[in-house]
C-alpha positions as CSV (number, residue, x, y, z in Angstrom):
1,M,0.0,0.0,0.0
2,L,2.8,2.4,1.0
3,K,4.6,1.6,-2.2
4,K,1.6,2.4,-4.4
5,F,1.1,5.6,-2.4
6,M,4.7,6.6,-3.0
7,L,4.4,5.8,-6.8
8,V,1.3,8.0,-6.9
9,V,3.1,10.9,-5.1
10,L,6.1,10.5,-7.5
11,A,3.8,10.5,-10.5
12,V,2.0,13.7,-9.3
13,L,5.4,15.3,-8.6
14,A,6.6,14.3,-12.1
15,M,3.5,15.7,-13.7
16,G,3.9,18.9,-11.7
17,V,7.6,19.2,-12.8
18,G,6.6,18.4,-16.3
19,F,3.8,20.9,-16.3
20,T,6.1,23.6,-14.8
21,A,8.7,22.9,-17.5
22,V,6.2,23.0,-20.4
23,K,4.4,26.1,-19.0
24,F,7.2,28.2,-17.7
25,I,10.8,26.9,-17.9
26,I,11.0,25.9,-21.6
27,P,9.2,29.1,-22.7
28,L,11.5,31.2,-20.6
29,Y,14.6,29.6,-22.0
30,T,13.1,29.8,-25.6
31,V,12.4,33.5,-25.2
32,L,15.9,34.1,-23.8
33,D,17.4,32.5,-27.0
34,K,15.2,34.5,-29.3
35,A,15.1,37.8,-27.4
36,G,17.4,37.8,-24.5
37,P,20.6,39.8,-24.0
38,G,22.8,36.7,-23.9
39,S,22.0,35.8,-27.5
40,A,22.1,39.4,-28.8
41,P,25.7,39.4,-29.9
42,R,25.1,36.3,-32.0
43,D,22.3,38.2,-33.8
44,L,24.2,41.4,-34.1
45,A,27.0,39.7,-35.9
46,L,24.6,39.0,-38.7
47,Q,24.1,42.7,-39.7
48,N,26.5,45.1,-41.3
49,D,25.6,48.7,-40.6
50,S,28.2,50.0,-43.1
51,R,25.8,48.9,-45.8
52,V,23.3,51.5,-44.8
53,E,23.9,55.0,-46.1
54,A,22.2,57.8,-44.2
55,P,20.0,59.8,-46.6
56,F,21.7,63.0,-45.6
57,G,23.6,63.0,-49.0
58,N,20.3,64.0,-50.6
59,A,19.8,67.0,-48.3
60,H,19.2,70.3,-49.9
61,P,22.7,72.0,-50.2
62,V,21.6,75.3,-48.7
63,L,19.4,73.8,-46.1
64,A,22.3,71.5,-44.9
65,E,23.6,74.6,-42.9
66,G,20.2,75.3,-41.4
67,Q,16.8,76.3,-42.6
68,P,17.1,79.8,-44.3
69,S,13.5,80.6,-44.4
70,S,13.0,79.5,-40.8
71,E,14.7,82.8,-39.7
72,N,11.7,84.6,-41.2
73,M,9.3,81.9,-39.9
74,A,10.5,82.5,-36.4
75,A,10.8,86.3,-36.7
76,G,7.8,86.8,-34.5
77,A,7.3,86.4,-30.7
78,T,8.0,82.7,-30.7
79,N,10.8,80.2,-31.7
80,L,10.5,76.6,-32.9
81,Y,11.7,73.9,-30.4
82,W,11.9,70.2,-30.8
83,G,11.4,67.6,-28.1
84,E,10.3,64.3,-26.7
85,L,7.4,64.0,-24.2
86,H,7.1,60.2,-23.7
87,L,10.2,58.1,-22.9
88,H,11.1,55.2,-20.6
89,T,14.4,54.2,-19.0
90,G,15.5,51.2,-17.0
91,E,13.5,52.7,-14.1
92,S,10.4,51.3,-15.8
93,F,10.0,47.6,-14.9
94,D,8.8,46.7,-18.5
95,A,11.9,48.3,-19.9
96,S,14.3,46.7,-17.5
97,M,12.7,43.2,-18.0
98,M,13.0,43.7,-21.8
99,G,16.8,44.1,-21.3
100,N,17.2,47.9,-21.0
101,K,19.4,48.8,-18.0
102,L,20.2,52.4,-19.2
103,S,19.4,55.0,-16.7
104,I,17.7,58.4,-16.4
105,E,21.1,60.0,-16.6
106,D,21.9,58.1,-19.8
107,A,18.7,59.4,-21.3
108,Y,19.4,63.0,-20.5
109,R,22.9,62.8,-21.9
110,F,21.5,61.1,-25.0
111,A,19.1,64.0,-25.5
112,T,22.1,66.4,-25.7
113,G,23.7,64.3,-28.5
114,D,25.8,61.7,-26.6
115,P,25.9,58.2,-28.1
116,L,24.6,55.2,-26.2
117,V,25.1,51.4,-26.7
118,G,21.6,50.0,-26.6
119,P,20.5,46.7,-25.0
120,G,21.0,44.8,-28.2
121,G,24.6,46.1,-28.7
122,E,23.6,48.6,-31.4
123,T,24.9,52.2,-31.1
124,M,22.1,54.9,-30.8
125,Q,22.8,58.6,-31.3
126,L,20.7,61.6,-32.4
127,S,21.8,63.5,-35.6
128,R,20.7,66.7,-33.7
129,P,20.2,67.3,-30.0
130,L,16.8,67.9,-28.6
131,D,15.6,71.2,-27.1
132,F,13.4,69.6,-24.4
133,V,12.6,66.2,-23.0
134,A,10.2,64.6,-20.5
135,I,11.2,61.3,-19.2
136,T,7.9,59.4,-18.3
137,D,8.7,56.3,-16.4
138,H,5.6,54.4,-15.0
139,A,4.5,55.6,-11.6
140,E,3.3,52.1,-10.9
141,G,7.0,51.1,-10.7
142,F,8.0,53.8,-8.2
143,G,9.1,52.3,-4.9
144,T,8.7,48.7,-6.0
145,R,12.4,47.9,-6.3
146,T,14.1,50.5,-4.1
147,H,14.4,48.0,-1.3
148,C,16.0,45.3,-3.4
149,S,19.6,46.3,-2.5
150,D,18.8,46.0,1.3
151,P,21.1,43.3,2.7
152,S,18.5,42.4,5.5
153,L,15.9,41.1,3.1
154,S,14.5,37.6,3.6
155,L,15.2,34.8,1.3
156,R,11.8,35.1,-0.3
157,E,12.2,38.8,-0.8
158,R,15.6,38.3,-2.4
159,A,14.2,35.7,-4.7
160,T,11.3,38.0,-5.8
161,C,13.7,40.9,-6.4
162,W,16.0,38.6,-8.4
163,L,13.1,37.4,-10.6
164,M,11.9,41.0,-11.2
165,G,15.4,42.0,-12.1
166,L,15.8,39.3,-14.8
167,D,16.1,40.3,-18.5
168,N,13.3,38.1,-19.7
169,P,10.3,39.3,-21.7
170,A,8.4,36.1,-20.9
171,L,8.5,36.8,-17.2
172,F,7.2,40.3,-17.8
173,T,4.3,38.7,-19.8
174,I,3.6,36.3,-17.0
175,F,3.5,39.1,-14.4
176,V,1.3,41.6,-16.3
177,D,-1.2,39.3,-18.0
178,G,-3.0,38.7,-14.8
179,A,-3.2,42.4,-14.1
180,R,-4.5,43.2,-17.5
181,G,-7.3,40.7,-17.2
182,A,-9.1,38.8,-20.0
183,A,-11.1,40.3,-22.7
184,K,-14.9,39.7,-22.2
185,P,-17.2,39.3,-25.2
186,G,-19.4,42.3,-25.8
187,D,-23.0,42.7,-26.6
188,P,-23.3,42.1,-30.4
189,S,-26.6,43.9,-30.5
190,K,-25.0,47.2,-29.5
191,P,-23.6,49.6,-32.1
192,V,-20.3,48.3,-33.7
193,G,-17.1,49.8,-32.5
194,V,-18.6,51.8,-29.7
195,Y,-17.0,51.3,-26.3
196,Q,-19.0,49.2,-23.9
197,P,-18.4,50.3,-20.3
198,E,-17.1,47.8,-17.8
199,S,-16.9,47.9,-14.0
200,R,-13.2,47.4,-13.0
201,Q,-11.4,47.4,-9.6
202,P,-7.9,48.8,-9.6
203,L,-5.0,46.7,-8.2
204,A,-3.3,47.7,-5.0
205,L,0.4,48.3,-4.6
206,A,0.4,45.1,-2.5
207,N,-0.3,43.2,-5.8
208,F,3.1,44.1,-7.2
209,Q,5.4,41.1,-7.0
210,T,8.1,42.7,-5.0
211,C,5.6,44.3,-2.6
212,K,3.8,41.1,-1.7
213,P,6.2,39.1,0.6
214,G,6.9,40.2,4.2
215,Q,4.8,41.8,6.9
216,R,5.4,45.4,5.9
217,A,6.2,44.9,2.2
218,S,3.5,47.0,0.8
219,Q,3.9,49.8,3.3
220,R,7.6,49.8,2.6
221,C,7.0,50.1,-1.2
222,Y,4.5,52.9,-0.5
223,E,7.1,54.8,1.5
224,N,9.7,54.3,-1.1
225,T,7.6,55.9,-3.8
226,Y,8.4,59.2,-2.1
227,K,12.1,58.5,-2.3
228,D,12.0,57.3,-6.0
229,W,10.0,60.4,-7.0
230,A,12.3,62.8,-5.1
231,R,15.3,61.2,-6.9
232,Y,13.5,61.5,-10.2
233,V,12.8,65.2,-9.6
234,G,16.4,65.8,-8.4
235,L,17.9,64.3,-11.6
236,A,15.6,66.4,-13.9
237,N,16.8,69.6,-12.0
238,A,20.4,68.5,-12.3
239,Y,20.2,68.2,-16.1
240,Y,18.0,71.3,-16.7
241,E,20.0,73.9,-18.6
242,P,17.7,76.7,-19.8
243,G,18.2,77.7,-23.3
244,V,20.0,74.4,-24.1
245,L,18.0,71.5,-22.7
246,T,14.8,71.8,-20.9
247,T,14.0,68.8,-18.7
248,L,10.3,68.8,-17.9
249,I,9.4,66.8,-14.8
250,A,6.9,64.1,-15.7
251,Y,5.7,60.6,-15.3
252,E,3.3,58.1,-16.8
253,F,0.0,56.9,-15.2
254,S,-0.6,53.4,-16.6
255,P,-3.9,51.5,-15.9
256,T,-4.1,48.2,-17.7
257,L,-6.5,46.8,-20.3
258,P,-6.8,43.3,-21.9
259,D,-4.9,42.3,-25.0
260,Q,-2.0,44.9,-24.6
261,G,-4.6,47.7,-24.4
262,K,-3.5,51.1,-23.3
263,H,-5.4,53.8,-21.4
264,H,-2.3,55.7,-20.2
265,R,-1.6,59.4,-19.6
266,N,1.6,61.3,-19.3
267,I,1.6,64.0,-16.6
268,I,3.8,67.0,-17.4
269,F,4.7,69.6,-14.7
270,R,5.4,73.3,-15.3
271,S,8.2,73.7,-12.9
272,D,10.0,71.8,-10.1
273,V,7.2,72.6,-7.7
274,V,5.5,69.2,-7.8
275,P,3.6,66.9,-5.4
276,E,5.6,64.9,-2.9
277,R,4.5,61.7,-4.6
278,A,3.5,60.6,-8.1
279,I,-0.1,59.4,-8.1
280,S,-0.4,56.0,-9.9
281,S,-3.2,53.7,-11.0
282,F,-2.6,51.9,-7.7
283,D,-4.0,55.0,-6.0
284,V,-6.9,56.2,-8.1
285,P,-9.4,54.3,-10.3
286,N,-9.7,56.6,-13.3
287,A,-8.5,59.7,-15.0
288,I,-11.0,61.9,-13.3
289,E,-9.7,61.0,-9.9
290,L,-6.2,61.5,-11.2
291,W,-6.9,65.1,-12.1
292,K,-8.6,65.6,-8.8
293,G,-5.8,64.0,-6.9
294,L,-3.1,66.1,-8.6
295,E,-5.1,69.3,-8.0
296,A,-5.3,68.4,-4.4
297,T,-1.6,67.6,-4.0
298,C,-0.1,70.1,-6.4
299,G,-0.1,73.1,-4.1
300,A,0.8,76.7,-4.6
301,G,3.0,77.4,-7.6
302,C,2.4,73.9,-9.1
303,D,0.8,73.4,-12.4
304,F,0.3,70.3,-14.6
305,L,-1.3,69.0,-17.8
306,T,-1.9,65.4,-18.9
307,I,-1.6,63.9,-22.4
308,P,-3.3,60.6,-23.4
309,H,-1.5,58.3,-25.7
310,N,-2.4,55.3,-27.9
311,P,-6.2,55.9,-28.2
312,N,-5.8,53.5,-31.1
313,K,-5.1,50.7,-28.5
314,S,-7.5,52.0,-25.8
315,W,-10.2,49.8,-27.3
316,G,-12.4,52.8,-27.7
317,L,-12.1,54.1,-24.1
318,T,-10.2,57.4,-24.7
319,Y,-13.0,59.3,-26.4
320,S,-15.9,57.4,-24.8
321,R,-18.2,58.9,-22.2
322,Y,-17.0,56.4,-19.7
323,T,-14.0,56.0,-17.3
324,W,-11.8,53.0,-17.0
325,D,-13.8,51.7,-14.1
326,G,-17.2,52.2,-15.7
327,Q,-18.4,55.6,-14.4
328,Q,-20.0,58.0,-16.8
329,Y,-18.6,61.5,-17.3
330,G,-20.7,64.4,-15.9
331,E,-20.5,68.0,-16.9
332,D,-18.0,68.8,-14.1
333,D,-15.9,65.9,-15.2
334,W,-15.8,67.2,-18.8
335,R,-14.8,70.7,-17.5
336,L,-12.0,69.1,-15.5
337,R,-10.8,67.3,-18.6
338,Q,-11.0,70.5,-20.6
339,K,-8.9,72.3,-18.0
340,R,-6.2,69.6,-17.5
341,E,-5.9,67.8,-20.8
342,P,-5.2,70.3,-23.7
343,L,-3.2,67.8,-25.9
344,A,-3.3,64.4,-27.5
345,E,-0.5,62.2,-28.7
346,I,-1.3,61.6,-32.3
347,F,1.6,59.4,-33.3
348,Q,4.3,57.1,-31.7
349,V,6.0,53.8,-31.9
350,K,2.6,52.0,-31.6
351,G,1.2,53.5,-34.8
352,S,-0.8,56.5,-35.9
353,Q,-3.7,57.6,-33.8
354,E,-5.1,60.2,-36.2
355,C,-7.8,58.2,-38.0
356,A,-8.6,54.8,-39.4
357,L,-10.2,53.8,-42.7
358,G,-13.7,52.5,-42.2
359,V,-14.1,54.0,-38.8
360,G,-15.8,57.2,-39.7
361,A,-13.0,58.1,-42.1
362,T,-12.7,57.6,-45.9
363,D,-9.5,59.6,-46.3
364,E,-6.9,57.4,-47.9
365,E,-4.1,58.8,-45.7
366,C,-5.8,57.3,-42.7
367,D,-4.2,54.0,-43.8
368,F,-0.8,55.3,-42.6
369,A,0.7,53.2,-39.9
370,Q,-2.5,51.3,-39.3
371,V,-3.0,47.5,-38.7
372,L,-6.3,47.4,-36.8
373,D,-9.4,46.5,-38.7
374,P,-12.7,48.1,-38.0
375,C,-14.6,46.3,-35.1
376,Q,-17.1,43.6,-35.7
377,P,-20.3,43.1,-33.6
378,G,-19.4,42.1,-30.1
379,E,-15.6,42.8,-30.4
380,T,-14.3,44.6,-27.4
381,T,-10.5,44.5,-28.0
382,G,-8.0,44.2,-30.9
383,C,-9.9,46.4,-33.4
384,A,-10.4,50.0,-34.5
385,F,-13.1,51.7,-32.5
386,Q,-15.3,54.7,-33.3
387,T,-13.9,56.5,-30.1
388,G,-10.3,55.2,-30.5
389,F,-8.8,57.8,-32.8
390,V,-8.0,61.5,-32.4
391,R,-10.1,62.8,-35.4
392,Q,-13.1,60.9,-34.1
393,G,-12.5,62.3,-30.7
394,M,-12.6,65.8,-32.2
395,K,-16.0,65.1,-33.5
396,V,-17.1,63.8,-30.2
397,G,-16.0,67.1,-28.8
398,L,-18.3,68.9,-31.3
399,E,-21.2,66.8,-30.1
400,L,-20.4,67.5,-26.4
401,E,-20.2,71.2,-27.2
402,R,-23.7,71.0,-28.6
403,E,-24.9,69.2,-25.4
404,F,-23.0,71.2,-22.7
405,G,-22.2,74.5,-24.4
406,F,-18.4,73.9,-24.3
407,N,-16.0,71.6,-26.0
408,P,-13.8,69.6,-23.6
409,L,-11.9,67.8,-26.4
410,Q,-10.3,70.7,-28.1
411,N,-6.9,68.9,-28.1
412,G,-3.7,70.1,-29.7
413,F,-1.4,67.5,-31.2
414,V,2.1,66.2,-30.2
415,A,4.0,63.0,-31.2
416,A,6.6,61.0,-29.3
417,T,8.4,57.7,-29.3
418,D,7.3,55.8,-26.1
419,S,10.6,54.1,-26.5
420,H,11.7,52.0,-23.6
421,N,15.4,52.2,-24.5
422,S,16.4,55.4,-22.8
423,N,16.9,57.1,-26.2
424,P,14.6,60.2,-26.4
425,G,13.8,61.5,-29.8
426,D,15.6,58.7,-31.7
427,V,13.2,58.7,-34.6
428,E,15.1,58.5,-37.8
429,E,14.0,55.5,-40.0
430,W,17.5,54.8,-41.2
431,D,18.9,54.6,-37.6
432,Y,15.9,53.0,-35.9
433,R,17.1,50.5,-33.2
434,G,13.8,49.3,-31.8
435,A,12.0,50.5,-28.7
436,S,11.8,47.5,-26.5
437,G,15.2,46.4,-25.3
438,T,16.6,43.2,-26.7
439,V,13.2,42.2,-28.0
440,T,13.7,44.6,-30.8
441,S,17.4,44.8,-31.1
442,P,19.4,43.9,-33.1
443,A,17.9,44.1,-36.6
444,L,17.2,40.4,-37.0
445,R,14.7,40.6,-34.2
446,R,12.9,43.7,-35.5
447,L,12.2,41.8,-38.7
448,R,10.5,38.8,-37.0
449,E,6.8,38.4,-37.9
450,G,5.5,38.5,-34.4
451,E,3.1,36.4,-32.3
452,P,1.8,33.0,-33.4
453,D,-1.8,34.1,-33.2
454,G,-1.3,36.3,-36.2
455,K,-2.7,39.4,-34.7
456,A,-1.0,42.3,-36.6
457,Y,-1.1,44.6,-33.7
458,R,1.1,42.2,-31.7
459,S,3.7,42.1,-34.5
460,R,6.4,44.7,-34.0
461,L,7.4,44.3,-37.6
462,K,3.9,45.2,-38.8
463,F,2.8,47.6,-36.1
464,N,5.9,49.5,-35.0
465,T,7.0,52.9,-36.4
466,S,10.1,54.7,-35.5
467,G,8.1,57.2,-33.4
468,G,7.6,60.9,-33.7
469,L,8.6,64.3,-32.3
470,A,6.8,67.2,-30.6
471,A,7.3,70.7,-31.9
472,V,6.4,73.8,-30.0
473,W,6.4,77.6,-30.8
474,A,7.5,79.3,-27.6
475,P,9.3,82.5,-26.8
476,E,12.3,80.8,-25.1
477,N,13.5,77.3,-24.2
478,T,12.6,77.2,-20.5
479,R,10.3,74.9,-18.5
480,E,7.7,77.6,-18.1
481,A,7.7,78.7,-21.7
482,I,7.6,75.2,-23.2
483,F,4.8,74.2,-20.7
484,D,2.8,77.3,-21.5
485,A,3.1,76.6,-25.3
486,L,1.9,73.0,-24.6
487,A,-1.0,74.4,-22.5
488,R,-2.2,76.9,-25.2
489,R,-1.8,74.1,-27.8
490,E,0.7,76.1,-30.0
491,T,2.3,72.7,-30.9
492,Y,2.4,70.2,-33.7
493,A,3.5,66.6,-34.3
494,T,5.6,64.9,-36.9
495,S,6.3,61.3,-37.7
496,G,10.0,62.0,-37.1
497,P,11.4,64.6,-39.6
498,R,11.8,68.1,-38.4
499,V,9.5,69.8,-40.8
500,A,8.9,73.5,-39.8
501,L,5.2,74.4,-39.8
502,R,3.2,77.5,-39.2
503,F,-0.7,77.6,-39.3
504,F,-2.8,80.8,-38.7
505,A,-6.4,81.8,-39.3
506,G,-8.0,85.2,-39.5
507,W,-9.9,87.8,-41.5
508,G,-7.3,90.4,-41.9
509,I,-4.3,88.5,-43.5
510,D,-2.8,90.7,-46.2
511,E,-1.8,88.6,-49.2
512,A,0.8,91.2,-50.1
513,M,2.6,90.2,-46.9
514,L,3.0,86.5,-47.9
515,D,6.6,86.8,-49.1
516,A,7.5,89.7,-46.9
517,P,10.1,89.5,-44.1
518,G,7.5,90.7,-41.6
519,L,4.9,88.1,-42.4
520,V,4.9,86.4,-38.9
521,P,4.6,89.6,-36.9
522,H,1.7,90.6,-39.3
523,L,0.0,87.2,-38.6
524,E,0.4,87.5,-34.9
525,A,-1.3,90.9,-35.1
526,V,-4.3,89.9,-37.3
527,A,-4.8,86.2,-36.9
528,V,-4.7,83.3,-34.3
529,P,-2.1,80.5,-34.4
530,M,-2.6,76.7,-34.3
531,G,-4.3,75.5,-31.2
532,S,-6.6,78.6,-31.0
533,V,-10.3,79.3,-31.3
534,F,-11.5,82.1,-33.6
535,S,-14.8,83.8,-33.2
536,T,-17.3,83.4,-36.0
537,S,-19.7,85.9,-34.7
538,G,-21.0,88.1,-37.4
539,K,-18.6,86.7,-40.0
540,A,-20.4,85.6,-43.1
541,E,-17.3,84.8,-45.1
542,S,-14.6,82.3,-44.6
543,P,-11.4,83.4,-42.7
544,E,-8.0,83.0,-44.5
545,F,-5.9,80.1,-43.4
546,L,-2.2,80.7,-43.8
547,V,-0.1,77.5,-44.0
548,W,3.7,77.6,-44.3
549,A,5.9,74.5,-44.3
550,I,9.7,74.1,-44.7
551,R,11.3,70.7,-45.3
552,D,13.7,69.0,-42.8
553,P,17.2,69.9,-44.1
554,M,18.3,66.3,-43.4
555,D,15.3,64.5,-45.1
556,A,13.2,64.3,-48.1
557,P,11.4,67.2,-49.8
558,L,7.8,68.2,-49.2
559,Q,5.1,66.8,-51.6
560,R,1.8,68.5,-50.6
561,I,-0.2,70.1,-47.9
562,Q,-3.7,69.0,-46.9
563,M,-6.5,70.6,-44.9
564,V,-8.6,68.5,-42.7
565,K,-12.0,69.9,-41.7
566,G,-14.5,68.4,-39.3
567,W,-17.9,69.9,-38.5
568,I,-21.3,69.4,-37.0
569,D,-24.5,70.3,-38.8
570,S,-27.7,71.8,-37.5
571,A,-29.2,68.3,-37.0
572,G,-26.2,67.3,-34.8
573,K,-24.5,65.0,-37.3
574,T,-20.7,65.2,-37.7
575,H,-18.8,65.3,-41.0
576,E,-15.3,65.5,-42.2
577,K,-13.5,66.5,-45.5
578,V,-9.9,66.4,-46.6
579,V,-8.6,68.4,-49.5
580,D,-5.1,69.1,-50.8
581,I,-4.4,72.9,-50.7
582,A,-0.8,73.1,-52.0
583,C,1.2,71.0,-54.4
584,A,5.0,70.7,-55.0
585,D,6.6,71.0,-58.4
586,G,4.3,73.6,-59.8
587,L,1.4,71.1,-59.9
588,Q,-2.2,72.2,-59.3
589,V,-5.0,70.6,-57.2
590,D,-7.4,68.8,-59.4
591,P,-10.8,70.5,-58.8
592,A,-12.6,67.2,-59.5
593,T,-10.8,65.1,-56.9
594,G,-9.4,67.8,-54.6
595,R,-6.0,66.1,-54.8
596,C,-2.6,66.9,-56.2
597,P,-1.4,65.0,-59.1
598,D,1.4,62.4,-58.5
599,N,4.8,64.2,-58.6
600,G,6.7,61.1,-59.6
601,A,8.9,60.9,-56.4
602,S,10.5,57.5,-56.0
603,V,12.9,55.6,-53.8
604,D,15.7,53.2,-54.7
605,L,15.0,50.2,-52.5
606,A,18.5,48.8,-53.0
607,S,20.1,51.8,-51.3
608,C,17.1,53.5,-49.7
609,Q,18.1,56.8,-51.3
610,F,15.2,59.0,-52.2
611,S,14.9,60.9,-55.5
612,T,16.1,64.5,-55.7
613,G,14.2,65.6,-58.9
614,S,10.9,66.4,-57.3
615,G,9.3,67.9,-54.2
616,A,9.6,71.3,-52.6
617,T,11.9,72.9,-50.1
618,E,9.1,75.2,-49.0
619,L,5.3,75.3,-49.5
620,K,3.2,78.3,-48.5
621,T,-0.4,79.0,-49.3
622,L,-3.4,81.1,-48.2
623,W,-6.7,79.1,-48.3
624,R,-10.3,79.9,-47.7
625,D,-13.0,77.3,-46.9
626,P,-15.5,77.2,-49.9
627,D,-18.0,75.4,-47.7
628,Y,-17.7,77.8,-44.8
629,V,-21.0,78.3,-42.8
630,A,-21.2,81.2,-40.4
631,D,-21.8,80.1,-36.8
632,Q,-21.2,76.5,-37.6
633,R,-18.9,74.6,-35.1
634,A,-15.9,73.2,-36.9
635,F,-12.2,72.3,-36.6
636,Y,-9.4,72.6,-39.1
637,Y,-5.9,71.1,-39.0
638,V,-3.1,70.8,-41.5
639,R,-1.3,67.6,-42.7
640,V,2.0,68.1,-44.5
641,L,3.1,65.1,-46.6
642,M,6.7,64.5,-47.7
643,N,8.0,62.6,-50.7
644,P,8.2,58.8,-50.0
645,T,11.2,57.4,-48.2
646,C,12.3,54.0,-46.9
647,R,10.5,52.5,-43.9
648,W,12.8,51.4,-41.1
649,S,12.3,47.7,-42.0
650,S,13.8,48.3,-45.5
651,F,16.9,49.8,-43.9
652,D,17.2,46.8,-41.6
653,A,16.8,44.5,-44.7
654,I,19.9,46.2,-46.2
655,R,21.8,45.7,-43.0
656,L,21.1,42.0,-43.2
657,G,21.6,41.7,-46.9
658,R,18.0,40.8,-47.6
659,K,15.1,42.2,-49.7
660,P,12.6,44.3,-47.9
661,P,10.2,42.0,-45.9
662,Q,6.9,41.0,-47.3
663,G,3.6,42.0,-45.6
664,V,4.7,45.6,-44.7
665,P,5.2,48.6,-46.9
666,A,8.8,49.1,-48.2
667,T,8.4,52.9,-48.1
668,I,6.4,55.4,-46.0
669,Q,5.3,59.0,-46.5
670,E,6.4,60.9,-43.4
671,R,4.3,63.8,-42.3
672,A,3.4,66.6,-39.9
673,W,0.1,67.4,-38.2
674,S,-0.6,70.9,-37.0
675,S,-2.8,71.4,-33.9
676,P,-6.3,72.3,-35.0
677,I,-7.9,75.8,-35.1
678,W,-11.6,75.8,-34.0
679,S,-14.4,78.0,-34.9
680,G,-16.4,79.2,-31.9
681,D,-17.7,82.3,-30.1
């Protein structure tokens, strides 16, 4: 009998060991071989970076020394500054577990132009320093690993700290999948692609792995959040050099959603007068309570704004009328959002969030950097939602204005990287080194297809871009001036290139001034800039819209400028229209299609050099809305398109001696998006 019992026990133990091996140990080892730091040198040896020629050789010879017309463009009260508002370092646990151990200090030095060797062994360096940077590590990680160097830790605590310190993406997936929760089927009878509210309960800090073991573990982690935040603020102050590099104090608030969903916000502070502690999703259940909590703890002399990112992966939550935990916005909540959230991130590594074909948009350029198909009945994740894109959100704002008498979703635009490699502003396609540690570096790993389930949004090859930059018009490069420009929405976004862009609207613009040196002071006197609201009261004719764009001196020429208009009619129905308003190469807009003819620009895929025989150094136009209706609520924003250039994956193919990968575009059309101008009272 005892013998049989022992055999049963041994069989159960063997089954347990086998299950553990199949479920955890083998996958952990497999992931390390494919994406771990130990095997990165093997994969790095397969690429030859000398095969890639930077496209600087095709830069405009005069522009190579700077942008000549930008002196006139910035001749007014503001100057153009470039920056990064969304960046993670090894302080973020997801960055660290993906292999990135580079520090906050490394990131600040990188922003000034210093090179860094990335997690996969590739060298990262900016071609031009940044003017401002906000490092936004996850607040949920503050305090969770501070104690791990304490020699008095118990064996269990040491083991947990060791696990959380491993460079293994599979471990990260195991830890976070439970927190994200599983997707629940929606009601197929409800409107397709409309967010269906769900009641959720936030996790407590005690649920974090390193804050579980021990009698005072969670309290210790909580106390350490103060220490981590103070160190964070201290480093931002140490690297702040007004006029050279503005370091905005910031962090990310990161509640979880199923299937890699995002409903995160970056919090940016105006100065170093900040709360004593960063509020995280462990503390508050939704964005409304985040804003209230920040207002309660900010204190005298403290100011902040928040920026949502990845509405495309928020599964419709960003522009819905509901919060993460299922509450419905009331009028006071919308007013709070209007006060504290003047911007939206329209582009980053995880795709374009401007618009999606088939989701309220027919504009062909909405196919740019998109892999999500329109939602089908009952789908709650993994698809393109009606309330999951910035342009649709702008229309929701018009509907809310009709309902409440004010528009809480008048958002200006910025772009960023959301890189987890401590490399702010590293956005050039030819030099893209991935954004997720050794998972996306070196090049061989970036060109892998992705997850076995075939979901395109899980594939870094298909979904990832090289990220974008934020541009602001501000009087000087200081914290207060940059913040104030962000707050008044005098900002714009690019998919990476440093295209200079001005956008004004008004009724007194003198066409004779268009090519005069004093154009910008004239515009500042008679018109409003991007991000503003102009009054339509008593104005029967359309205002003039002045758009002025200058190419990046280190990238391809400009091809065309487009005007995007959205409006709401007297019946409460929203509409949109996109038209080309300026063409390069002397071409004219076709009145039948509203589009510029093809200018014949091309790319040599063997070398990734773009053609030099077409495109414009500068485009400038004065446009009037032929469909203008007095007193109608509308928004207008500008999209500037460049000539085609190689996508990052084509450059990586050259590094590896391959043809460009199938299933993704070999080229892209980089662009800039102005913040909108709204009609109002």
